[in-house]
VEXDREN-2710 file (C-alpha; in Angstrom, 1 decimal):
% VEXDREN-2710
k/r/px/py/pz
1/MET/-44.3/-162.4/76.7
2/ILE/-46.7/-159.5/77.1
3/ASP/-45.5/-156.8/79.5
4/THR/-48.6/-156.3/81.6
5/LYS/-47.0/-153.6/83.6
6/ASN/-47.1/-151.3/80.5
7/PHE/-49.9/-153.0/78.6
8/PHE/-52.7/-151.3/80.5
9/PRO/-53.2/-147.5/79.9
10/LYS/-52.7/-144.9/82.6
11/THR/-55.2/-142.3/81.4
12/SER/-58.7/-142.4/83.0
13/LYS/-60.6/-142.6/79.8
14/ASN/-58.6/-145.6/78.5
15/ARG/-58.7/-147.4/81.8
16/TYR/-62.5/-147.5/81.6
17/LEU/-62.4/-148.6/78.0
18/TYR/-60.1/-151.5/78.9
19/ALA/-62.6/-152.5/81.7
20/VAL/-65.3/-152.8/79.0
21/VAL/-62.8/-154.9/76.9
22/LEU/-62.2/-157.2/79.8
23/VAL/-66.0/-157.8/80.3
24/VAL/-66.4/-158.5/76.6
25/ALA/-63.5/-160.9/76.6
26/ALA/-65.1/-162.7/79.7
27/SER/-68.4/-162.9/77.8
28/LEU/-66.7/-164.4/74.7
29/ALA/-64.9/-167.0/76.9
30/GLY/-68.2/-167.8/78.6
31/HIS/-70.0/-168.2/75.3
32/LEU/-67.3/-170.6/74.1
33/MET/-67.5/-172.6/77.3
34/ARG/-71.2/-172.6/77.9
35/ASN/-71.7/-176.2/76.8
36/LEU/-69.0/-177.4/79.2
37/PHE/-69.9/-175.5/82.4
38/SER/-72.9/-174.5/84.3
39/ASN/-74.0/-170.9/84.5
40/THR/-72.7/-170.6/88.1
41/ASN/-69.3/-171.6/86.8
42/LEU/-69.4/-169.2/83.9
43/VAL/-69.7/-166.3/86.3
44/MET/-66.1/-167.0/87.3
45/PHE/-65.0/-165.4/84.0
46/TYR/-66.6/-162.2/85.0
47/ILE/-65.1/-162.4/88.5
48/LEU/-61.7/-162.9/86.8
49/ALA/-62.3/-159.7/84.7
50/VAL/-63.2/-157.8/87.8
51/VAL/-60.0/-159.0/89.6
52/VAL/-57.8/-158.0/86.6
53/ALA/-59.5/-154.6/86.4
54/ALA/-59.0/-154.0/90.1
55/LEU/-55.3/-155.0/90.0
56/LYS/-54.4/-153.2/86.8
57/LEU/-56.9/-150.4/86.2
58/GLY/-58.1/-149.2/89.6
59/ARG/-61.2/-148.9/91.7
60/GLY/-63.5/-147.1/89.2
61/PRO/-62.9/-149.4/86.3
62/SER/-63.2/-152.5/88.5
63/ILE/-66.7/-151.3/89.7
64/LEU/-67.6/-150.7/86.0
65/ALA/-66.5/-154.2/85.2
66/ALA/-68.6/-155.6/88.0
67/VAL/-71.7/-153.7/86.9
68/LEU/-71.2/-154.7/83.2
69/GLY/-70.4/-158.2/84.3
70/VAL/-73.8/-158.5/86.0
71/LEU/-75.6/-157.1/82.9
72/PHE/-73.7/-159.2/80.4
73/PHE/-74.2/-162.4/82.4
74/ASP/-77.9/-161.7/82.8
75/PHE/-78.3/-160.8/79.1
76/LEU/-76.3/-163.7/77.7
77/PHE/-76.5/-166.6/80.1
78/VAL/-79.6/-166.3/82.3
79/HIS/-83.1/-167.5/81.0
80/PRO/-84.9/-165.8/79.3
81/TYR/-81.8/-165.1/77.1
82/TYR/-81.1/-161.8/75.5
83/SER/-83.3/-160.0/78.0
84/PHE/-82.6/-158.3/81.3
85/ALA/-85.5/-160.2/82.9
86/VAL/-84.6/-162.8/85.6
87/ALA/-86.7/-165.9/85.8
88/ASP/-84.8/-167.6/88.6
89/THR/-84.4/-165.4/91.8
90/GLU/-81.2/-167.4/92.8
91/TYR/-79.4/-165.4/90.1
92/LEU/-80.1/-162.2/92.0
93/VAL/-77.7/-163.5/94.7
94/THR/-75.2/-164.3/92.0
95/PHE/-75.4/-160.7/90.7
96/LEU/-75.1/-159.3/94.2
97/VAL/-72.0/-161.4/94.9
98/LEU/-70.4/-160.4/91.6
99/PHE/-70.9/-156.8/92.4
100/ILE/-69.6/-157.1/96.0
101/VAL/-66.5/-158.9/94.8
102/GLY/-65.7/-156.0/92.5
103/ILE/-66.1/-153.5/95.4
104/VAL/-64.1/-155.6/97.9
105/ILE/-61.2/-156.5/95.6
106/SER/-60.8/-152.9/94.3
107/THR/-60.8/-151.6/97.8
108/LEU/-58.2/-154.1/99.0
109/VAL/-56.0/-153.3/95.9
110/GLU/-56.0/-149.6/96.8
111/ASP/-55.0/-150.4/100.4
112/THR/-52.2/-152.7/99.2
113/ARG/-50.9/-150.1/96.9
114/HIS/-51.0/-147.5/99.6
115/VAL/-49.0/-149.7/102.0
116/GLY/-46.5/-150.4/99.2
117/LEU/-46.1/-146.7/98.4
118/MET/-45.6/-145.9/102.1
119/LYS/-42.9/-148.6/102.3
120/GLU/-41.2/-147.4/99.2
121/LYS/-41.3/-143.8/100.5
122/ASP/-39.8/-144.9/103.8
123/LYS/-37.0/-146.8/101.9
124/MET/-36.3/-143.7/99.7
125/GLN/-36.2/-141.4/102.8
126/THR/-33.9/-143.8/104.6
127/ALA/-31.6/-144.1/101.6
128/LEU/-31.6/-140.3/101.2
129/PHE/-30.9/-139.7/104.9
130/ASN/-28.0/-142.2/104.8
131/SER/-26.6/-140.7/101.6
132/ILE/-26.8/-137.2/102.9
133/SER/-25.4/-138.1/106.2
134/HIS/-22.4/-139.8/104.5
135/ASP/-21.8/-137.0/102.1
136/LEU/-22.0/-134.4/104.8
137/ARG/-19.8/-136.3/107.2
138/THR/-17.0/-136.8/104.7
139/PRO/-16.3/-133.1/103.9
140/ILE/-16.8/-132.1/107.6
141/ALA/-14.3/-134.8/108.6
142/SER/-11.8/-133.5/106.0
143/ILE/-12.2/-129.9/107.0
144/THR/-12.0/-130.7/110.7
145/GLY/-8.9/-132.8/110.1
146/ALA/-7.1/-130.2/108.0
147/LEU/-7.8/-127.3/110.4
148/SER/-6.9/-129.4/113.5
149/THR/-3.6/-130.3/111.9
150/LEU/-2.9/-126.6/111.2
151/ILE/-3.8/-125.5/114.7
152/GLU/-1.9/-128.3/116.5
153/ASN/1.2/-128.1/114.2
154/PRO/2.0/-124.4/113.7
155/GLU/5.5/-125.3/112.7
156/LEU/4.4/-127.0/109.4
157/ASP/6.1/-125.7/106.3
158/ALA/4.2/-123.3/104.1
159/VAL/3.7/-125.8/101.3
160/PHE/2.0/-128.3/103.5
161/GLN/-0.1/-125.6/105.2
162/LYS/-1.3/-124.5/101.7
163/GLU/-2.2/-128.1/100.8
164/LEU/-4.3/-128.5/104.0
165/LEU/-6.0/-125.1/103.4
166/GLU/-6.8/-126.1/99.8
167/THR/-8.2/-129.4/101.0
168/ALA/-10.4/-127.6/103.5
169/SER/-11.6/-125.1/100.9
170/GLU/-12.4/-127.9/98.4
171/GLU/-14.4/-129.9/100.9
172/ALA/-16.3/-126.8/102.0
173/GLY/-17.2/-126.2/98.3
174/ARG/-18.5/-129.8/98.1
175/MET/-20.6/-129.3/101.2
176/ASN/-21.9/-126.0/99.9
177/GLN/-22.9/-127.7/96.6
178/LEU/-24.6/-130.5/98.4
179/VAL/-26.6/-128.2/100.6
180/GLY/-27.4/-126.1/97.6
181/ASN/-28.8/-129.1/95.7
182/LEU/-30.9/-130.1/98.7
183/LEU/-32.4/-126.6/98.9
184/ASP/-33.0/-126.5/95.1
185/MET/-34.8/-129.8/95.3
186/ALA/-36.9/-128.6/98.1
187/ARG/-37.9/-125.6/96.0
188/VAL/-38.7/-127.9/93.1
189/GLU/-40.9/-130.2/95.3
190/ALA/-42.7/-127.1/96.7
191/GLY/-43.3/-125.7/93.3
192/ALA/-41.3/-122.6/94.2
193/LEU/-38.9/-122.8/91.2
194/LYS/-39.4/-119.4/89.5
195/ILE/-37.9/-118.6/86.2
196/SER/-36.8/-115.0/85.5
197/SER/-35.9/-115.0/81.9
198/LYS/-34.1/-112.6/79.6
199/LEU/-32.1/-112.9/76.4
200/CYS/-28.6/-114.3/77.3
201/GLU/-25.6/-115.4/75.3
202/VAL/-24.8/-119.0/75.7
203/ARG/-21.1/-118.2/75.7
204/ASP/-21.5/-116.0/78.8
205/VAL/-23.4/-118.7/80.8
206/VAL/-20.7/-121.3/79.9
207/GLY/-17.9/-118.9/80.8
208/SER/-19.5/-118.1/84.2
209/ALA/-20.0/-121.8/85.0
210/LEU/-16.4/-122.7/84.1
211/ASN/-15.1/-119.9/86.4
212/GLN/-16.5/-122.0/89.3
213/PHE/-13.9/-124.7/88.5
214/GLU/-10.6/-122.8/88.3
215/GLU/-8.8/-125.3/90.6
216/LYS/-10.5/-128.5/89.4
217/LEU/-9.9/-127.8/85.8
218/ARG/-6.1/-127.3/86.1
219/ASN/-5.4/-130.9/84.9
220/LYS/-8.2/-131.0/82.3
221/ASN/-8.1/-130.1/78.7
222/ILE/-11.2/-128.1/77.8
223/THR/-12.4/-127.7/74.2
224/ILE/-15.1/-125.1/73.7
225/LYS/-16.9/-124.8/70.4
226/ILE/-19.6/-122.0/70.4
227/PRO/-20.1/-120.3/67.1
228/ALA/-20.2/-116.5/67.1
229/GLU/-23.5/-116.4/65.2
230/LEU/-25.3/-118.5/67.8
231/PRO/-28.6/-116.8/68.7
232/ASP/-29.3/-115.6/72.2
233/VAL/-31.6/-117.7/74.4
234/LEU/-34.3/-116.6/76.7
235/MET/-33.2/-118.0/80.0
236/ASP/-32.7/-117.5/83.7
237/PHE/-29.0/-116.9/83.8
238/SER/-28.3/-118.0/87.3
239/LEU/-30.4/-121.1/87.1
240/MET/-29.0/-122.2/83.8
241/MET/-25.5/-121.6/85.2
242/LYS/-26.4/-123.9/88.0
243/VAL/-27.3/-126.6/85.5
244/LEU/-24.0/-126.2/83.7
245/VAL/-22.1/-126.2/87.0
246/ASN/-23.7/-129.6/87.9
247/LEU/-23.0/-131.1/84.5
248/ILE/-19.4/-129.9/84.3
249/ASP/-18.8/-131.1/87.9
250/ASN/-20.1/-134.6/86.9
251/ALA/-17.9/-134.6/83.8
252/VAL/-14.8/-133.7/85.9
253/ASN/-15.5/-136.2/88.6
254/TYR/-16.3/-139.1/86.2
255/SER/-13.4/-138.8/83.9
256/PRO/-9.6/-139.4/84.5
257/ALA/-7.1/-136.5/84.9
258/GLY/-5.7/-135.2/81.7
259/VAL/-8.7/-136.4/79.6
260/GLU/-10.3/-133.8/77.4
261/LEU/-13.8/-132.3/78.2
262/GLU/-15.8/-130.8/75.4
263/ILE/-18.5/-128.1/75.5
264/GLU/-20.2/-127.5/72.2
265/ALA/-23.2/-125.4/71.1
266/SER/-25.1/-125.3/67.9
267/TYR/-28.4/-124.1/66.4
268/ARG/-30.9/-126.8/65.2
269/ASN/-34.5/-126.3/64.2
270/LEU/-35.4/-123.4/66.5
271/TYR/-33.4/-124.9/69.4
272/VAL/-30.0/-124.2/70.7
273/GLU/-28.3/-127.5/71.5
274/LEU/-25.7/-127.4/74.2
275/ARG/-23.6/-130.5/74.7
276/ILE/-21.2/-131.3/77.6
277/SER/-19.1/-134.4/76.8
278/ASP/-16.4/-136.4/78.6
279/ARG/-14.3/-139.5/78.1
280/GLY/-15.1/-141.1/81.4
281/LEU/-16.7/-144.4/82.3
282/GLY/-19.9/-143.8/80.4
283/ILE/-23.4/-144.9/81.6
284/PRO/-24.7/-148.5/81.5
285/GLN/-27.4/-148.8/78.9
286/GLU/-30.0/-150.0/81.5
287/ASP/-29.3/-146.8/83.5
288/ILE/-29.3/-144.2/80.8
289/GLU/-33.1/-143.6/80.9
290/HIS/-33.0/-143.1/84.7
291/VAL/-30.0/-140.9/85.4
292/PHE/-32.3/-137.9/85.7
293/ASP/-34.6/-139.5/88.2
294/LYS/-34.5/-138.2/91.7
295/PHE/-32.0/-140.0/94.0
296/TYR/-31.0/-142.3/91.2
297/ARG/-27.3/-143.2/91.2
298/VAL/-25.6/-145.4/88.7
299/LYS/-23.8/-148.3/90.4
300/ARG/-20.1/-148.0/90.0
301/PRO/-17.2/-150.3/91.1
302/GLN/-15.5/-147.3/92.6
303/SER/-17.0/-145.1/95.4
304/PHE/-18.2/-141.9/93.7
305/LYS/-19.7/-139.0/95.7
306/GLY/-23.2/-137.6/95.4
307/THR/-26.8/-138.1/96.4
308/GLY/-28.3/-138.5/92.9
309/LEU/-30.0/-135.0/93.1
310/GLY/-27.8/-133.0/90.7
311/LEU/-29.2/-134.4/87.4
312/SER/-32.8/-134.4/88.6
313/ILE/-32.4/-130.7/89.5
314/CYS/-30.9/-130.0/86.0
315/ARG/-33.9/-131.7/84.4
316/SER/-36.4/-129.6/86.4
317/ILE/-34.6/-126.4/85.5
318/VAL/-34.3/-127.2/81.8
319/GLU/-37.9/-128.3/81.6
320/ALA/-39.0/-125.1/83.4
321/HIS/-37.4/-123.3/80.4
322/LYS/-39.5/-125.4/78.0
323/GLY/-36.4/-127.3/77.0
324/ARG/-35.3/-130.9/77.1
325/ILE/-32.3/-132.8/78.4
326/ARG/-30.9/-136.3/77.7
327/ALA/-27.8/-138.4/78.2
328/GLU/-26.0/-140.3/75.5
329/ASN/-23.0/-142.7/75.5
330/ARG/-20.2/-141.6/73.2
331/SER/-18.6/-143.7/70.6
332/GLY/-15.2/-144.6/72.0
333/GLY/-16.2/-144.2/75.6
334/GLY/-17.6/-141.4/77.7
335/THR/-20.9/-139.5/78.1
336/SER/-22.6/-136.5/76.5
337/ILE/-25.3/-134.6/78.3
338/VAL/-27.4/-132.7/75.7
339/ILE/-29.6/-129.7/76.5
340/LEU/-32.1/-128.3/74.0
341/LEU/-33.4/-124.8/74.7
342/PRO/-36.0/-123.1/72.5
343/CYS/-35.1/-119.9/70.7
344/GLN/-36.0/-117.8/67.7
345/LYS/-33.2/-117.0/65.3
END
């Protein structure tokens, strides 16, 4: 079965070319059927071409299809044949109807798409609001509960007090990261993401990112493989550290305690490849191409936290560095996030 969603091109030039192809196909169909149908029925092939152009190619190509349909129908099927002269004035009405159909249908399809886009936008905003509300309420409730317990029970032993304070601190960190991701996404959407690049050592960026996880990495085994001869990379240190913080945080959250995390770097064909790998749940194959989309979250049987913004922000930052980022499932289970940053050795 042909996938018509991807069959028609998106570029303006190709869309108009496909409109011409549709009219030619309608003419061929009409030529094959001219002995079976009257001319007024043959015009339906051109109307069909206009409808398809309006639905799949847009307003401009559908108008072109309507104009060409009139010309081809006149030239091929109206006496005198192979001439643009019209012997019977009733065909002028046919031409006019064909052209109006193209205009009306194309206009309706723009309106329908606009309504659909607005509905989709509303759904996305509602989902985002619900997700953010939930993800903000959870740490706030935890922080409030921990602090209330400490205030109302001053006689608690020191160990329990320390646990409550650690809980409050961890949840405050989560909330800070969530707010930070929202602000970063707002900057990306506003086109305000500015790169201030200088030559940096990958080892330094990785080390600074890992320092943010001193508590969370206590029960994790971390393997770091960064060769000493790795060339420096032109990057915005703070932004690239933000990328690694997001990726390491995902690796920690999506893998069991005690399971090894791996951070590797290598030089390949004028790129430094940085790979963050875990042995967690992995990503379903149907989701792997979408995990960097904004607000996209992989469906999990468990309840994982997050708004689906982190990986989207990572992609925006990496691409602003003229780099690339992708996700891979690992043999034996788990996920690798691979970053490619251009450099000159």
